[in-house]
C-alpha positions as CSV (number, residue, x, y, z in Angstrom):
1,M,-84.0,38.1,-58.0
2,T,-86.7,38.4,-55.3
3,Q,-86.0,38.2,-51.6
4,Q,-88.0,35.0,-51.4
5,E,-85.9,33.4,-54.1
6,L,-82.7,34.6,-52.3
7,N,-84.0,33.1,-49.0
8,T,-84.7,29.7,-50.5
9,R,-81.7,29.1,-52.7
10,A,-78.3,28.0,-51.4
11,V,-75.5,30.5,-51.1
12,K,-72.9,29.7,-53.8
13,H,-70.3,32.4,-54.0
14,L,-68.9,33.7,-50.7
15,L,-66.5,36.7,-50.1
16,I,-64.4,36.7,-47.0
17,V,-63.0,40.0,-45.9
18,E,-60.5,39.3,-43.1
19,D,-57.1,40.9,-42.5
20,D,-55.9,37.9,-40.4
21,Q,-54.7,35.6,-43.1
22,G,-54.8,32.5,-40.9
23,S,-58.5,33.1,-40.0
24,S,-59.3,33.9,-43.6
25,N,-57.7,30.7,-44.8
26,T,-59.4,28.6,-42.2
27,L,-62.8,30.1,-43.1
28,A,-62.2,29.6,-46.8
29,L,-61.3,26.0,-46.4
30,E,-64.3,25.3,-44.1
31,F,-66.7,26.9,-46.5
32,A,-65.1,25.4,-49.6
33,D,-65.6,22.0,-47.9
34,R,-69.3,22.9,-47.5
35,G,-69.6,23.5,-51.3
36,Y,-69.1,27.3,-51.5
37,Q,-67.0,29.1,-54.1
38,V,-64.9,31.3,-51.9
39,S,-63.0,34.6,-52.6
40,Q,-60.8,36.3,-50.1
41,I,-59.7,39.9,-49.6
42,S,-58.2,41.8,-46.7
43,S,-59.2,45.4,-47.4
44,A,-61.6,47.7,-49.4
45,T,-58.8,48.5,-51.9
46,E,-58.9,44.8,-53.0
47,L,-62.7,45.0,-53.7
48,S,-62.5,45.1,-57.4
49,F,-64.0,42.1,-59.3
50,P,-65.2,41.7,-62.8
51,E,-68.8,42.6,-63.4
52,T,-69.5,38.9,-64.1
53,V,-68.6,38.0,-60.5
54,V,-71.7,38.1,-58.2
55,F,-71.4,37.4,-54.5
56,D,-74.3,35.7,-52.8
57,A,-72.8,36.3,-49.3
58,A,-69.9,38.0,-47.6
59,L,-68.3,37.6,-44.2
60,V,-66.7,40.9,-43.1
61,D,-64.5,41.4,-40.1
62,L,-65.5,44.6,-38.2
63,K,-62.0,45.6,-37.3
64,L,-59.5,45.5,-40.1
65,K,-55.9,46.8,-39.8
66,S,-56.3,49.9,-42.0
67,E,-60.1,50.5,-41.9
68,S,-63.5,49.6,-40.5
69,G,-65.4,46.7,-41.9
70,L,-68.4,49.0,-42.0
71,V,-66.8,50.8,-45.0
72,I,-66.7,47.5,-46.8
73,V,-70.3,46.6,-45.8
74,E,-71.4,49.9,-47.4
75,K,-69.4,49.2,-50.6
76,L,-70.6,45.6,-50.9
77,H,-74.2,46.6,-50.4
78,R,-73.9,49.2,-53.1
79,L,-72.2,46.8,-55.6
80,Y,-74.2,43.6,-54.8
81,K,-77.7,44.5,-53.7
82,D,-78.8,40.9,-53.1
83,C,-75.6,39.9,-51.2
84,R,-76.1,38.7,-47.6
85,I,-73.5,40.4,-45.5
86,V,-72.5,39.0,-42.1
87,I,-70.3,41.0,-39.8
88,L,-67.9,39.0,-37.7
89,T,-66.4,40.7,-34.7
90,G,-64.7,40.1,-31.4
91,Y,-65.8,43.6,-30.3
92,G,-69.6,43.4,-30.6
93,S,-72.0,46.1,-29.5
94,I,-75.6,47.0,-30.3
95,A,-74.5,50.4,-31.7
96,T,-72.2,48.8,-34.3
97,A,-74.8,46.2,-35.1
98,V,-77.4,48.8,-35.8
99,K,-75.0,50.9,-37.9
100,A,-74.0,47.7,-39.8
101,V,-77.6,46.9,-40.7
102,K,-78.3,50.5,-41.8
103,L,-75.3,50.1,-44.1
104,G,-76.6,46.8,-45.6
105,A,-75.5,44.0,-43.3
106,T,-78.0,41.2,-42.8
107,N,-76.5,39.7,-39.7
108,Y,-73.9,40.3,-37.0
109,L,-71.9,37.6,-35.1
110,T,-69.5,37.9,-32.3
111,K,-66.4,35.8,-32.3
112,P,-65.7,33.0,-31.8
113,A,-68.3,31.7,-34.2
114,S,-68.3,28.2,-35.6
115,A,-68.8,27.5,-39.3
116,A,-72.3,26.1,-38.5
117,Q,-73.2,29.4,-36.7
118,I,-71.8,31.5,-39.6
119,E,-73.7,29.3,-42.2
120,A,-76.9,29.8,-40.1
121,A,-76.3,33.5,-40.1
122,L,-75.8,33.5,-43.9
123,S,-79.1,31.6,-44.4
124,A,-81.1,33.6,-41.9
125,H,-82.8,36.8,-43.0
126,C,-83.9,39.5,-40.6
127,S,-87.2,41.1,-41.5
128,G,-87.9,44.6,-40.7
129,G,-84.3,45.8,-41.0
130,C,-83.2,44.8,-37.5
131,P,-80.0,43.0,-36.9
132,Q,-79.9,39.4,-35.7
133,I,-77.1,39.6,-33.2
134,M,-75.8,36.1,-32.6
135,Q,-73.5,35.9,-29.6
136,S,-71.5,33.0,-28.4
137,K,-69.7,33.1,-25.0
138,P,-66.0,33.5,-25.5
139,T,-63.8,30.9,-23.9
140,L,-61.2,31.9,-21.2
141,A,-58.5,31.0,-23.7
142,K,-60.0,33.3,-26.3
143,Q,-60.3,36.2,-23.9
144,E,-56.7,35.7,-22.8
145,R,-55.5,35.6,-26.4
146,E,-57.4,38.8,-27.3
147,Y,-56.0,40.5,-24.3
148,I,-52.5,39.5,-25.2
149,E,-53.0,40.7,-28.7
150,S,-54.4,44.0,-27.6
151,V,-51.4,44.6,-25.3
């Protein structure tokens, strides 16, 4: 499939890699409602699907409990060359965005991101190999929750 065909067709099969089960389920329900076929995993060890399964897109959390999401980006890019991979993170930086793109990510979003923002990131394509870093301002409540979780 050419890149132009990939850019013009709708994403159909979405893989969500998120270790927070609540977040994963929320994203899965949101994208299932939008017409996507959704699969969910929480680590690289679960990344084993039959050869007949092809993912059009993947949402990968950067910080997983046991590993970095960058490991999964690299594996996904190797297994599914045409898969659009979007990194979701609450800990965004230019350095990790550049590294993610070098490993195969096509976009990079900071949390919180709405389903519409994620869908736009899945549909967008960055030419020239540079990341499209889409940032949204975290709310005070979100910052407070993240601080409490880190403590």
